[in-house]
Structure formats: C-alpha cells, structure tokens
N, C-alpha and C positions, 0 to 999 in steps of 0.2 A: 762501630763508631771510632774505636781506638785506631784501627787500621786506616780509616779515612783520614784521621787527624795526622797520623804518621806520614801518609802519602802527601797530604796537603803541606805539611811542614817541609818535607824534602823538596817539594816543587818550589816553595818560596825560597829556600836556600839556593836551589839551582838557579833561579832567576836572578836573585840578588848577586850571588858570587860570579855568575857568568857575565852579567852586565858590568860589574866592578872590574873584573879581570880584563875584559875587552877595552875598557876605558884606560886602565892603568898600563896595559900592555900595548896600547895603540902605537907608540913610537917604535917598539920592537916589531910589531906586525908590519908597519910600513917599510922598515929596513929590510926585513926578510922578504917581503913582497918584491922589492926592487932587486935584491940580490938574486932571487930565484929567476926573476924576469931576465936578468942579464945572462944567467947560465942556461936557462931552459926555455925561455920565451913563453912559458905557461905556468904561472905561480901556483895555481890551485889544482888539486887533484879531486875530481868529483867521481863518486862511485856509488852504484846502487847497493843498498844494504837492507836487511830485513829488520823491521822495527816492531813496535808494539802491535799486538794482534796479527802479526805476520805481514803487516803493510810494508810495502817497499818505499824507501825514502832515499834521498841523495845525500850521502855523507861528504862533508867538506874537510879537506886537509891541505896543508902546504905540500906541494909536489916534492918528493924526495927521490924519485926514480926517473930515469930517462923517459921521454915521450916515446910511446910505442911499446913499453913494457906490458906484457900480457896482464889482463885483469883477472887475478886469482888471489887466493889467500897468500899472505906475506911469506909464510914458511915454505911456499912452493916457488918463490922467486929467487933467481940467482943473485948473489951479493954484488955481482958486477953491474947490475942494473941501477944500483944506488949511486947517485951523483956525489961528488965530494962534499958539497954543501948539504946535500940530503943526509949524508952520514952524520954530520954534526947535528942537524935538526932532529934526527931520530934519537940520537943518544941523549939529547937534552929535552926531548919531548916537545920541542917548539912546534914540530909539524902538526901536533894535535890541537893547537890553539884555535884554528878556525872552526873546530867542532863546537865551540861555545855558541856559535850561531845556530847550530842544530839544537842545542839545549834551549836557547831562547825561543826557537820556533816550536818547542814542545815535542820534537822528534827524538830527543835523547835526554838523559839525566847525566849529572856529573858522575854518579855511581850506578853501576848496573852491569849486566852481561854485555860484553863487547858485541856490537852488531855484526852478524856474519853476512856473507854473500849469498844471493839467492841460489847459487850453484852448489852450496855446501849442504846437500840433501840429508846426509847422515846427522850432521849437527842440528839442522832444523828439526828433524824427527825427534831427536833426543831432547831438545829444548821444549818441544811441544809436549812430550811425555811428562816433563817436569813443570808444565804450565809457566814456563819462563817468558812466554809472549804476552803474559798478563801485565808485564812491567816494561817500562821504557828501557831501551838499551843504554849503556853508559860508556863514558870515556875511560873510566878506571873501575877497579873493583878487586875482590879477593884474588881472582886468577891473575890479574896483571901484577899485583905486588908480589906474587909468588912465581912469576915468570912462566905461567902456564899459558901456552898459546893454542891455536886452533888445530894443531897437528894431532892432538889426542882428544877427539870429540867427546868420548865417554867421560874421561876425567874432567874435562872442561865443563861439561854439562852438570856433573855432580858437584863441582866446586861452585858454579854459578847458583845452583839450587840451594846449596848450603848458605851462600851469602844472602840470597834474597829471602830465605826463610827466617834468617836471624837479623836482617837489616833493621837498624834503628838509627837515631840521630847520632849517637856516640860512634857507632861503627861507620856511618856515612863520613863523618869527619876524620876518623882514623884512616880510612882508605885514601881520602884526599891528602892528608898530611904525609902518609907514607909515600904516596906517589910524588908529591912535591919535593920530598927529601931523597928521591932517587931510588926508591924500592921498585923493582921491575924496570927493565931497560927497554921495554917495547918488544914487539914481535920479532923473532929471529928470522933470518933469511937463510937460504941454502948456501953453504960454503962451496966455493969452486973446487 
C-alpha cells in the first residue's frame, strides 16, 4: 500500500510539474522551435526508446544534431554533429523540454532511469536483471546528476537500481532541484 501511494504521489507531481513547466516555458519553447527551424529545418528529434515493461515509445527532444546523424547512444556520436544552437541547448538542458510531453502521456517520469535505445542490448539485459523496467524511465535521476552516461552499462544499471530502490518524494525533488541548478551537464559526445 505504501509503495502504491508513493508511485501515485510521484505520478501526480509528474503531471502537475510537467503541465506547469510547459505553460510557463511556452514562450521559450516557441523561440527555440523557430530558431532550430531556421538552422536545421526540423526542430524536433524523435527516437525510439525502451520504456516501462520494455515497451518501445517515441522520445521527443529538440534537435541538437545535424539531420542525418546516425541514431545511436550520444556517447558514440562525434561532437562535430552537434549544431551551434544545439551546443547551447544541450548545455542548458533546453533540448530536454519536449520530453515533458512524454511525461504527460505517461511514457516517462521526471525522475527515473534514462530510457535507452532498443539497440543497447547489454544495458537492456542489465536493467532487466535489476527489474528497472518495472518503472517509468525518467528525464533525470541519480546517474544524470553524477554525470554517469550510457558508456558504462554496468555502473549505470547499478546506479539506477540504487536510485529506484531508495526513491521517495524527498529524493524525487532533490534530483529535480539538482538538475535545475546545473548538476550533470547531459550526455557527453565523442571528442574529435
């Protein structure tokens, strides 16, 4: 009963905070939409990701890389693929804002393990071992604020398990606040 109450409360906070953020950030969202459209002609980046119970969903982000960049984990992409505007969006985490739509749709939470690509078989296997697909994937969490990316699937899975095992309302807000104040600068890319 306590676990159900915790999950229910987190979902309520997800819905309320995502809706509020989308409303408050709507001028910024429109500005970024038009700026990316000028630079790249395609403002949104849509990518298949693995969600709760291993179901595939489409993740929505602002486009930060050139059209035609291969669809793979960010740590495998050359930094030259990132556009000038994309570099700013990634550093400020503005590229993540459209994921609030995924949260409203019930495909993600604000806090949880970052959703991986269907091609990341080792990470999927490790997350299955830790029962992490029993939870919604998230925009941020313990791994993100500690700059742990998907290049180390074992460490990432262990960190995600630790986070989800101990997640409560206090820690939920702690991860959000730490993210908002600049902890974790997003996934790194390969240097040239």
